[in-house]
DSSP file (Angstrom, degrees, kcal/mol; ACC not computed):
  #  RESIDUE AA STRUCTURE BP1 BP2  ACC     N-H-->O    O-->H-N    N-H-->O    O-->H-N    TCO  KAPPA ALPHA  PHI   PSI    X-CA   Y-CA   Z-CA
    1    1 A M              0   0    0      0, 0.0     2,-0.4     0, 0.0     0, 0.0   0.000 360.0 360.0 360.0 135.1    0.0    0.0    0.0
    2    2 A R        -     0   0    0      1,-0.0     2,-0.5     0, 0.0     0, 0.0  -0.680 360.0-137.3 -92.7 140.3    1.2    3.3   -1.0
    3    3 A R        -     0   0    0     -2,-0.4     2,-0.5     1,-0.0    -1,-0.0  -0.776  13.1-132.3 -96.7 137.3    1.2    6.1    1.4
    4    4 A K        -     0   0    0     -2,-0.5     2,-0.5     1,-0.0    -1,-0.0  -0.718  19.2-143.3 -87.9 132.6    0.1    9.5    0.3
    5    5 A R        -     0   0    0     -2,-0.5     2,-0.6     2,-0.0    -1,-0.0  -0.775   6.6-138.0 -96.8 139.7    2.4   12.3    1.3
    6    6 A K        -     0   0    0     -2,-0.5     2,-0.6     2,-0.0    -2,-0.0  -0.832  13.9-153.7 -96.2 129.0    1.0   15.6    2.3
    7    7 A I        -     0   0    0     -2,-0.6     2,-0.5     2,-0.0    -2,-0.0  -0.896   4.5-154.6-106.2 125.8    2.9   18.5    1.0
    8    8 A Y        -     0   0    0     -2,-0.6     2,-0.5     2,-0.0    -2,-0.0  -0.859   5.2-153.5-100.8 128.5    2.6   21.7    2.9
    9    9 A I        -     0   0    0     -2,-0.5     2,-0.8     2,-0.0    -2,-0.0  -0.861  20.0-123.9-102.7 132.3    3.2   24.9    1.1
   10   10 A D    >   -     0   0    0     -2,-0.5     3,-0.6     1,-0.2     4,-0.3  -0.646  25.4-174.0 -76.8 111.8    4.5   27.8    3.0
   11   11 A S  T 3>  +     0   0    0     -2,-0.8     4,-1.2     1,-0.2     3,-0.2   0.472  66.5  87.0 -87.2  -2.3    1.9   30.6    2.5
   12   12 A S  H 3> S+     0   0    0      1,-0.2     4,-0.6     2,-0.2    -1,-0.2   0.810  85.6  55.8 -68.3 -27.9    3.9   33.3    4.3
   13   13 A Q  H X4 S+     0   0    0     -3,-0.6     3,-0.5     1,-0.2     4,-0.4   0.864 103.9  53.5 -71.5 -35.0    5.7   34.1    1.1
   14   14 A D  H >4 S+     0   0    0     -4,-0.3     3,-0.9     1,-0.2    -1,-0.2   0.815 100.7  60.8 -68.3 -31.1    2.5   34.8   -0.8
   15   15 A E  H 3< S+     0   0    0     -4,-1.2    -1,-0.2     1,-0.2    -2,-0.2   0.773  98.3  57.5 -69.6 -25.4    1.3   37.3    1.8
   16   16 A N  T << S+     0   0    0     -4,-0.6     2,-0.3    -3,-0.5    -1,-0.2   0.620  88.2  92.7 -82.1 -12.5    4.2   39.6    1.2
   17   17 A L    <   -     0   0    0     -3,-0.9     2,-0.5    -4,-0.4    -3,-0.0  -0.603  68.6-141.0 -84.1 141.8    3.5   40.0   -2.5
   18   18 A I        -     0   0    0     -2,-0.3     2,-0.8     2,-0.0    -2,-0.1  -0.876  15.3-128.2-103.4 132.9    1.3   42.9   -3.7
   19   19 A N        +     0   0    0     -2,-0.5     4,-0.3     1,-0.2    -2,-0.0  -0.707  27.2 178.9 -82.1 112.5   -1.1   42.3   -6.5
   20   20 A L     >  +     0   0    0     -2,-0.8     4,-2.4     1,-0.2     5,-0.2   0.454  55.2  96.8 -93.2  -2.7   -0.4   45.0   -9.1
   21   21 A T  H  > S+     0   0    0      1,-0.2     4,-2.2     2,-0.2    -1,-0.2   0.909  83.7  47.1 -58.6 -47.2   -3.0   43.8  -11.6
   22   22 A P  H  > S+     0   0    0      0, 0.0     4,-2.0     0, 0.0    -1,-0.2   0.893 112.6  51.0 -63.4 -36.2   -5.8   46.2  -10.5
   23   23 A L  H  > S+     0   0    0     -4,-0.3     4,-2.2     2,-0.2    -2,-0.2   0.921 110.9  47.5 -65.5 -43.4   -3.4   49.2  -10.6
   24   24 A I  H  X S+     0   0    0     -4,-2.4     4,-2.2     1,-0.2    -1,-0.2   0.881 109.6  54.4 -65.4 -37.9   -2.2   48.3  -14.1
   25   25 A D  H  X S+     0   0    0     -4,-2.2     4,-2.0    -5,-0.2    -1,-0.2   0.915 109.2  47.4 -61.4 -43.6   -5.8   47.9  -15.3
   26   26 A V  H  X S+     0   0    0     -4,-2.0     4,-2.4     2,-0.2    -2,-0.2   0.910 110.7  51.7 -65.0 -42.9   -6.6   51.4  -14.0
   27   27 A V  H  X S+     0   0    0     -4,-2.2     4,-2.4     1,-0.2    -1,-0.2   0.903 110.2  49.1 -62.3 -41.1   -3.5   52.9  -15.7
   28   28 A F  H  X S+     0   0    0     -4,-2.2     4,-2.5     2,-0.2    -1,-0.2   0.882 109.8  51.4 -66.1 -37.9   -4.5   51.3  -19.0
   29   29 A V  H  X S+     0   0    0     -4,-2.0     4,-2.1     2,-0.2    -2,-0.2   0.924 112.2  46.3 -64.7 -43.7   -8.1   52.6  -18.8
   30   30 A V  H  X S+     0   0    0     -4,-2.4     4,-2.3     2,-0.2    -2,-0.2   0.918 112.8  50.2 -64.7 -42.9   -6.8   56.2  -18.1
   31   31 A L  H  X S+     0   0    0     -4,-2.4     4,-2.2     1,-0.2    -2,-0.2   0.919 111.0  47.9 -61.5 -44.9   -4.3   55.9  -20.9
   32   32 A I  H  X S+     0   0    0     -4,-2.5     4,-2.1     2,-0.2    -1,-0.2   0.877 109.3  55.0 -64.3 -37.4   -6.9   54.7  -23.4
   33   33 A S  H  X S+     0   0    0     -4,-2.1     4,-2.3     1,-0.2    -2,-0.2   0.927 109.2  46.8 -61.1 -45.3   -9.2   57.6  -22.2
   34   34 A F  H  X S+     0   0    0     -4,-2.3     4,-2.4     1,-0.2    -2,-0.2   0.894 110.4  52.7 -63.9 -39.5   -6.5   60.1  -23.0
   35   35 A I  H  < S+     0   0    0     -4,-2.2    -1,-0.2     1,-0.2    -2,-0.2   0.880 114.1  42.8 -64.3 -36.9   -5.8   58.5  -26.4
   36   36 A L  H  < S+     0   0    0     -4,-2.1     4,-0.3    -5,-0.2    -2,-0.2   0.848 118.6  43.0 -77.3 -34.4   -9.5   58.7  -27.3
   37   37 A I  H >X S+     0   0    0     -4,-2.3     3,-1.6    -5,-0.2     4,-0.7   0.831  96.6  74.8 -83.0 -33.5  -10.2   62.2  -26.0
   38   38 A A  G >< S+     0   0    0     -4,-2.4     3,-1.0     1,-0.3    -1,-0.2   0.851  93.8  50.6 -53.8 -44.1   -7.0   64.0  -27.3
   39   39 A P  G 34 S+     0   0    0      0, 0.0    -1,-0.3     0, 0.0    -2,-0.1   0.732 105.2  59.6 -68.8 -17.1   -8.1   64.2  -31.0
   40   40 A L  G <4 S+     0   0    0     -3,-1.6    -2,-0.2    -4,-0.3     2,-0.2   0.661  82.2 100.1 -84.0 -15.6  -11.4   65.7  -29.9
   41   41 A L    <<  -     0   0    0     -3,-1.0     2,-0.5    -4,-0.7    -3,-0.0  -0.494  61.9-150.4 -73.7 137.9   -9.9   68.7  -28.2
   42   42 A E        -     0   0    0     -2,-0.2     2,-0.5     2,-0.0    -2,-0.1  -0.928  10.1-169.4-111.7 132.8   -9.9   72.0  -30.2
   43   43 A V        -     0   0    0     -2,-0.5     2,-0.4     2,-0.0    -2,-0.0  -0.983  10.7-148.5-122.2 126.6   -7.2   74.6  -29.8
   44   44 A D        -     0   0    0     -2,-0.5     2,-0.5     2,-0.0    -2,-0.0  -0.798   9.1-157.2 -94.5 134.6   -7.5   78.0  -31.3
   45   45 A H        -     0   0    0     -2,-0.4     2,-0.5     2,-0.0    -2,-0.0  -0.931   2.7-160.8-110.9 134.4   -4.3   79.8  -32.3
   46   46 A I        -     0   0    0     -2,-0.5     2,-0.6     2,-0.0    -2,-0.0  -0.965   6.6-150.8-117.3 121.1   -4.2   83.5  -32.7
   47   47 A N        -     0   0    0     -2,-0.5     2,-0.3     0, 0.0    -2,-0.0  -0.810  14.9-143.8 -91.0 124.3   -1.5   85.2  -34.7
   48   48 A L        -     0   0    0     -2,-0.6     2,-0.2     1,-0.0    -2,-0.0  -0.694  16.2-121.5 -89.8 139.0   -0.7   88.6  -33.4
   49   49 A A        -     0   0    0     -2,-0.3     2,-0.4     1,-0.1    -1,-0.0  -0.512  22.1-117.5 -79.1 145.2    0.2   91.3  -35.9
   50   50 A N        -     0   0    0     -2,-0.2    -1,-0.1     2,-0.0     3,-0.0  -0.700  29.6-139.0 -80.0 130.6    3.6   93.0  -35.7
   51   51 A S        -     0   0    0     -2,-0.4    -1,-0.0     1,-0.1     0, 0.0  -0.778  12.4-158.4 -95.2 130.4    3.0   96.7  -35.1
   52   52 A P  S    S+     0   0    0      0, 0.0     2,-0.3     0, 0.0    -1,-0.1   0.578  70.4  94.4 -78.7  -6.9    5.2   99.2  -37.0
   53   53 A Y  S    S-     0   0    0      1,-0.0     2,-0.3     3,-0.0    -2,-0.1  -0.619  73.8-131.0 -89.1 143.2    4.4  101.8  -34.3
   54   54 A Q        -     0   0    0     -2,-0.3     2,-0.6     1,-0.1    -1,-0.0  -0.642  28.0-107.7 -86.9 147.2    6.5  102.3  -31.3
   55   55 A H        -     0   0    0     -2,-0.3     2,-0.5     2,-0.0    -1,-0.1  -0.662  39.1-162.1 -76.5 121.0    5.0  102.4  -27.9
   56   56 A D        -     0   0    0     -2,-0.6    -3,-0.0     1,-0.1    -1,-0.0  -0.911  19.5-165.0-111.7 125.5    5.1  106.0  -26.8
   57   57 A K        +     0   0    0     -2,-0.5     2,-0.6     2,-0.1    -1,-0.1   0.547  69.6  90.4 -85.0  -5.9    4.7  106.9  -23.2
   58   58 A N  S    S-     0   0    0      1,-0.0     2,-0.6     0, 0.0    -2,-0.1  -0.810  71.0-146.2 -92.9 124.8    4.0  110.5  -24.1
   59   59 A V        -     0   0    0     -2,-0.6     2,-0.1    44,-0.0    -2,-0.1  -0.801  14.8-146.6 -92.9 121.1    0.3  111.2  -24.6
   60   60 A S        -     0   0    0     -2,-0.6     2,-0.2     1,-0.1    -1,-0.0  -0.433  25.4 -94.9 -84.0 161.3   -0.3  113.9  -27.2
   61   61 A K        +     0   0    0     -2,-0.1     2,-0.3     2,-0.0    -1,-0.1  -0.536  50.2 168.7 -75.5 138.2   -3.2  116.3  -27.2
   62   62 A T        -     0   0    0     -2,-0.2     3,-0.1    38,-0.1    38,-0.0  -0.965  41.0-136.1-145.2 161.2   -6.3  115.4  -29.1
   63   63 A N  S    S+     0   0    0     -2,-0.3     2,-0.6     1,-0.1    -2,-0.0   0.412  91.4  71.6 -96.4  -0.1   -9.9  116.6  -29.4
   64   64 A I        +     0   0    0     37,-0.3    39,-2.5     2,-0.0     2,-0.5  -0.888  58.4 165.2-122.1 100.0  -11.3  113.1  -29.2
   65   65 A V  E     -a  103   0A   0     -2,-0.6    12,-3.2    37,-0.2     2,-0.5  -0.964  12.3-171.8-120.1 119.1  -11.1  111.5  -25.8
   66   66 A L  E     -aB 104  76A   0     37,-3.4    39,-3.1    -2,-0.5     2,-0.4  -0.920   2.5-172.7-109.4 132.6  -13.1  108.4  -25.0
   67   67 A K  E     -aB 105  75A   0      8,-2.5     8,-2.8    -2,-0.5     2,-0.6  -0.992   8.2-166.3-127.4 130.1  -13.3  107.1  -21.4
   68   68 A V  E     -aB 106  74A   0     37,-3.2    39,-2.4    -2,-0.4     6,-0.2  -0.965  16.0-155.2-114.0 117.7  -14.9  103.9  -20.4
   69   69 A S    >   -     0   0    0      4,-2.2     3,-2.2    -2,-0.6    38,-0.0  -0.302  34.9 -93.9 -87.3 175.6  -15.4  103.6  -16.6
   70   70 A K  T 3  S+     0   0    0      1,-0.3    41,-0.1     2,-0.1    -1,-0.1   0.712 125.8  56.9 -66.0 -19.6  -15.7  100.4  -14.6
   71   71 A D  T 3  S-     0   0    0      2,-0.1    -1,-0.3    39,-0.1     3,-0.1   0.233 119.2-111.2 -92.3  14.5  -19.5  100.4  -14.9
   72   72 A N    <   +     0   0    0     -3,-2.2     2,-0.3     1,-0.3    -2,-0.1   0.618  67.6 148.3  67.2  17.0  -19.2  100.5  -18.7
   73   73 A S        -     0   0    0      9,-0.0    -4,-2.2     7,-0.0     2,-0.5  -0.620  39.9-137.9 -79.0 145.1  -20.5  104.0  -19.1
   74   74 A I  E     -BC  68  81A   0      7,-0.8     7,-2.7    -2,-0.3     2,-0.5  -0.889  15.1-166.5-112.1 130.2  -18.9  105.9  -22.0
   75   75 A L  E     -BC  67  80A   0     -8,-2.8    -8,-2.5    -2,-0.5     2,-0.6  -0.971   2.6-165.7-115.0 126.0  -17.7  109.5  -21.9
   76   76 A L  E >  S-BC  66  79A   0      3,-2.8     3,-0.8    -2,-0.5   -10,-0.2  -0.949  84.1 -20.6-110.7 112.4  -16.9  111.3  -25.1
   77   77 A N  T 3  S-     0   0    0    -12,-3.2    -1,-0.2    -2,-0.6   -11,-0.1   0.919 129.6 -51.7  51.9  48.0  -14.9  114.5  -24.3
   78   78 A N  T 3  S+     0   0    0    -13,-0.3     2,-0.5     1,-0.2    -1,-0.2   0.694 114.9 119.1  63.8  24.5  -16.3  114.3  -20.7
   79   79 A R  E <   -C   76   0A   0     -3,-0.8    -3,-2.8     2,-0.0     2,-0.3  -0.983  67.6-122.4-119.2 125.8  -19.9  114.0  -21.9
   80   80 A L  E     +C   75   0A   0     -2,-0.5     2,-0.3    -5,-0.2    -5,-0.2  -0.492  41.4 169.7 -69.6 125.2  -21.9  110.9  -21.0
   81   81 A V  E     -C   74   0A   0     -7,-2.7    -7,-0.8    -2,-0.3     2,-0.2  -0.921  30.2-123.6-133.9 158.6  -23.1  109.1  -24.1
   82   82 A T     >  -     0   0    0     -2,-0.3     4,-1.5    -9,-0.1     3,-0.1  -0.546  34.4-107.1 -93.2 168.3  -24.7  105.7  -25.0
   83   83 A I  H  > S+     0   0    0      1,-0.2     4,-0.7     2,-0.2    -1,-0.1   0.810 121.2  54.1 -65.3 -29.1  -23.2  103.3  -27.4
   84   84 A N  H  > S+     0   0    0      1,-0.2     4,-0.6     2,-0.2     3,-0.3   0.867 110.3  44.9 -73.3 -36.5  -26.0  104.2  -29.9
   85   85 A E  H  > S+     0   0    0      1,-0.2     4,-2.1     2,-0.1     5,-0.2   0.752  98.2  76.0 -74.9 -24.3  -25.2  108.0  -29.7
   86   86 A L  H  X S+     0   0    0     -4,-1.5     4,-2.6     1,-0.2     5,-0.2   0.855  88.2  56.1 -60.4 -38.8  -21.5  107.4  -30.0
   87   87 A S  H  X S+     0   0    0     -4,-0.7     4,-1.9    -3,-0.3    -1,-0.2   0.941 110.6  42.8 -61.0 -49.2  -21.5  106.6  -33.7
   88   88 A D  H  X S+     0   0    0     -4,-0.6     4,-2.0     1,-0.2    -1,-0.2   0.906 115.4  49.4 -65.3 -41.3  -23.2  109.9  -34.7
   89   89 A L  H  X S+     0   0    0     -4,-2.1     4,-2.2     1,-0.2    -1,-0.2   0.883 110.7  49.6 -67.1 -37.6  -21.1  112.0  -32.3
   90   90 A L  H  X S+     0   0    0     -4,-2.6     4,-2.4    -5,-0.2    -1,-0.2   0.856 107.6  54.8 -69.9 -32.8  -17.9  110.4  -33.6
   91   91 A K  H  X S+     0   0    0     -4,-1.9     4,-2.0    -5,-0.2    -2,-0.2   0.934 110.4  46.1 -62.4 -45.1  -18.9  111.1  -37.2
   92   92 A E  H  X S+     0   0    0     -4,-2.0     4,-2.1     1,-0.2    -2,-0.2   0.911 113.6  48.6 -63.0 -42.2  -19.3  114.8  -36.4
   93   93 A T  H  X S+     0   0    0     -4,-2.2     4,-2.5     1,-0.2    -1,-0.2   0.867 109.2  52.9 -67.2 -36.3  -16.0  114.9  -34.5
   94   94 A K  H  < S+     0   0    0     -4,-2.4    -1,-0.2     2,-0.2    -2,-0.2   0.887 109.6  49.1 -65.9 -38.8  -14.2  113.2  -37.4
   95   95 A R  H  < S+     0   0    0     -4,-2.0    -2,-0.2     1,-0.2    -1,-0.2   0.895 115.1  44.3 -66.2 -39.1  -15.6  115.8  -39.8
   96   96 A A  H  < S+     0   0    0     -4,-2.1    -2,-0.2     1,-0.3    -1,-0.2   0.864 130.7  22.4 -73.5 -35.8  -14.5  118.6  -37.5
   97   97 A H    ><  +     0   0    0     -4,-2.5     3,-1.1    -5,-0.2    -1,-0.3  -0.689  69.5 168.6-132.4  78.8  -11.1  117.1  -36.8
   98   98 A P  T 3  S+     0   0    0      0, 0.0    -1,-0.1     0, 0.0    -3,-0.1   0.758  76.8  46.4 -68.8 -25.1  -10.2  114.7  -39.6
   99   99 A N  T 3  S+     0   0    0      2,-0.1     2,-0.2    -5,-0.0    -5,-0.1   0.412  85.9 112.2 -98.9   2.5   -6.5  114.2  -38.7
  100  100 A Q    <   -     0   0    0     -3,-1.1   -38,-0.1    -6,-0.1    -3,-0.1  -0.501  59.7-140.6 -78.5 144.0   -7.0  113.6  -35.0
  101  101 A I        -     0   0    0     -2,-0.2   -37,-0.3    26,-0.1    29,-0.2  -0.918  24.1-125.6-102.2 122.1   -6.3  110.2  -33.4
  102  102 A P        -     0   0    0      0, 0.0    29,-3.1     0, 0.0     2,-0.5  -0.323  16.3-142.1 -67.1 149.0   -8.8  109.3  -30.7
  103  103 A Q  E     -ad  65 131A   0    -39,-2.5   -37,-3.4    27,-0.2     2,-0.6  -0.949  11.1-159.7-112.7 132.5   -7.6  108.4  -27.3
  104  104 A L  E     -ad  66 132A   0     27,-3.5    29,-2.3    -2,-0.5     2,-0.7  -0.950   7.9-170.0-117.7 118.0   -9.3  105.6  -25.4
  105  105 A Y  E     -ad  67 133A   0    -39,-3.1   -37,-3.2    -2,-0.6     2,-0.6  -0.922  16.1-175.4-103.0 108.2   -9.0  105.3  -21.6
  106  106 A H  E     -a   68   0A   0     -2,-0.7    29,-0.2    27,-0.6   -37,-0.2  -0.925  22.6-129.2-113.6 120.9  -10.6  101.9  -20.8
  107  107 A D    >   -     0   0    0    -39,-2.4     3,-1.3    -2,-0.6   -38,-0.0  -0.380  17.1-128.8 -64.9 141.9  -11.0  100.9  -17.1
  108  108 A K  T 3  S+     0   0    0      1,-0.3    -1,-0.1    -2,-0.1     4,-0.1   0.722 107.9  53.5 -68.7 -19.0   -9.5   97.4  -16.5
  109  109 A N  T 3  S+     0   0    0      2,-0.1    -1,-0.3     3,-0.0     2,-0.1   0.505  88.7  99.8 -91.6  -5.5  -12.8   96.4  -14.8
  110  110 A A  S <  S-     0   0    0     -3,-1.3   -40,-0.1   -42,-0.2   -39,-0.1  -0.407  86.4 -90.6 -77.3 159.2  -15.0   97.4  -17.7
  111  111 A F     >  -     0   0    0      1,-0.1     4,-1.1   -41,-0.1     3,-0.5  -0.375  19.9-135.5 -71.4 146.2  -16.1   94.7  -20.2
  112  112 A F  H  > S+     0   0    0      1,-0.2     4,-2.6     2,-0.2     5,-0.2   0.805 104.2  67.3 -67.3 -29.3  -14.1   93.9  -23.2
  113  113 A G  H  > S+     0   0    0      1,-0.2     4,-2.3     2,-0.2    -1,-0.2   0.843  96.2  54.1 -60.7 -33.8  -17.3   93.9  -25.2
  114  114 A T  H  > S+     0   0    0     -3,-0.5     4,-2.3     2,-0.2    -1,-0.2   0.929 109.2  47.8 -65.2 -44.7  -17.5   97.6  -24.6
  115  115 A F  H  X S+     0   0    0     -4,-1.1     4,-2.6     1,-0.2    -2,-0.2   0.922 112.0  50.0 -59.5 -44.8  -14.0   98.1  -26.0
  116  116 A Q  H  X S+     0   0    0     -4,-2.6     4,-2.5     1,-0.2    -1,-0.2   0.893 109.6  50.7 -63.8 -40.2  -14.8   96.0  -29.0
  117  117 A S  H  X S+     0   0    0     -4,-2.3     4,-2.1     2,-0.2    -1,-0.2   0.921 112.0  46.9 -63.3 -43.7  -18.0   97.9  -29.8
  118  118 A I  H  X S+     0   0    0     -4,-2.3     4,-2.4     1,-0.2    -2,-0.2   0.921 112.4  50.2 -63.9 -43.6  -16.2  101.2  -29.6
  119  119 A K  H  X S+     0   0    0     -4,-2.6     4,-2.3     1,-0.2    -2,-0.2   0.904 110.0  50.2 -62.2 -42.0  -13.4   99.9  -31.8
  120  120 A N  H  X S+     0   0    0     -4,-2.5     4,-2.2     2,-0.2    -1,-0.2   0.897 110.4  50.0 -63.8 -40.3  -15.9   98.6  -34.4
  121  121 A I  H  X S+     0   0    0     -4,-2.1     4,-2.0     2,-0.2    -2,-0.2   0.929 110.9  49.0 -63.5 -44.8  -17.7  102.0  -34.5
  122  122 A M  H  X>S+     0   0    0     -4,-2.4     5,-2.4     1,-0.2     4,-1.6   0.887 111.3  49.5 -64.5 -38.3  -14.4  103.8  -35.0
  123  123 A E  H  <5S+     0   0    0     -4,-2.3    -1,-0.2     1,-0.2    -2,-0.2   0.901 110.2  51.0 -65.9 -39.5  -13.4  101.5  -37.8
  124  124 A A  H  <5S+     0   0    0     -4,-2.2    -2,-0.2     1,-0.2    -1,-0.2   0.851 109.2  51.0 -66.3 -34.0  -16.8  101.9  -39.5
  125  125 A I  H  <5S-     0   0    0     -4,-2.0    -1,-0.2    -5,-0.2    -2,-0.2   0.827 123.7-102.6 -73.5 -31.4  -16.5  105.7  -39.3
  126  126 A G  T  <5 +     0   0    0     -4,-1.6     2,-0.3     1,-0.3    -3,-0.2   0.524  65.5 150.3 121.1   9.1  -13.0  105.6  -40.9
  127  127 A F      < -     0   0    0     -5,-2.4    -1,-0.3     1,-0.1     3,-0.1  -0.565  25.4-168.0 -70.5 134.6  -10.6  106.1  -38.1
  128  128 A E        +     0   0    0     -2,-0.3     2,-0.3     1,-0.1    -1,-0.1   0.665  67.3  27.9 -96.7 -19.2   -7.3  104.3  -38.9
  129  129 A Q        -     0   0    0     -7,-0.1     2,-0.3     2,-0.0    -1,-0.1  -0.956  55.1-172.2-139.8 156.0   -5.7  104.6  -35.5
  130  130 A V        -     0   0    0     -2,-0.3     2,-0.7   -29,-0.2   -27,-0.2  -0.963  21.1-136.5-146.3 135.4   -6.7  104.8  -31.9
  131  131 A D  E     -d  103   0A   0    -29,-3.1   -27,-3.5    -2,-0.3     2,-0.8  -0.834  14.4-156.8 -91.6 117.9   -4.4  105.4  -28.9
  132  132 A V  E     -d  104   0A   0     -2,-0.7     2,-0.6   -29,-0.2   -27,-0.2  -0.864  11.6-153.6 -95.4 113.6   -5.3  103.1  -26.0
  133  133 A V  E     -d  105   0A   0    -29,-2.3   -27,-0.6    -2,-0.8     2,-0.5  -0.791   4.3-156.1 -95.6 119.3   -4.0  104.8  -22.9
  134  134 A L        -     0   0    0     -2,-0.6   -27,-0.1   -29,-0.1   -29,-0.1  -0.807   5.1-154.9 -95.8 130.1   -3.1  102.5  -20.1
  135  135 A Q        -     0   0    0     -2,-0.5    -2,-0.0   -29,-0.2   -29,-0.0  -0.871  18.5-119.2-105.7 136.4   -3.2  103.9  -16.6
  136  136 A P              0   0    0      0, 0.0    -1,-0.0     0, 0.0     0, 0.0  -0.314 360.0 360.0 -68.1 157.8   -1.1  102.4  -13.8
  137  137 A D              0   0    0     -2,-0.0    -2,-0.0     0, 0.0     0, 0.0   0.504 360.0 360.0 -63.4 360.0   -3.0  101.0  -10.8
């Protein structure tokens, strides 16, 4: 009669091993997610024009001064105007002073949309330049 031998396996060595399979699975899922999402992202590139004009810290005198305050109210030569009135008033001022370059003082807390609207009006009227005067804090 043959005797069966019992083999005892030492399980203390298995307890010291860390199972990395779940960690590798998570890393692969994240990697695959990035691979799938990356082509769907859209990035806009804006090319800035080189200006032939030098930045001048000296502000010249002009008859056309626009000020936009932080509440987006617009002053033309210290007179409160709306964006709708601005077009007609700038046309009259352009006829009276055709060679003047307007100066725009825009508060940093005012909306960019206000600046864009004023710039569009000036371009439509025929102004070729505008001096944007930056004031230190």
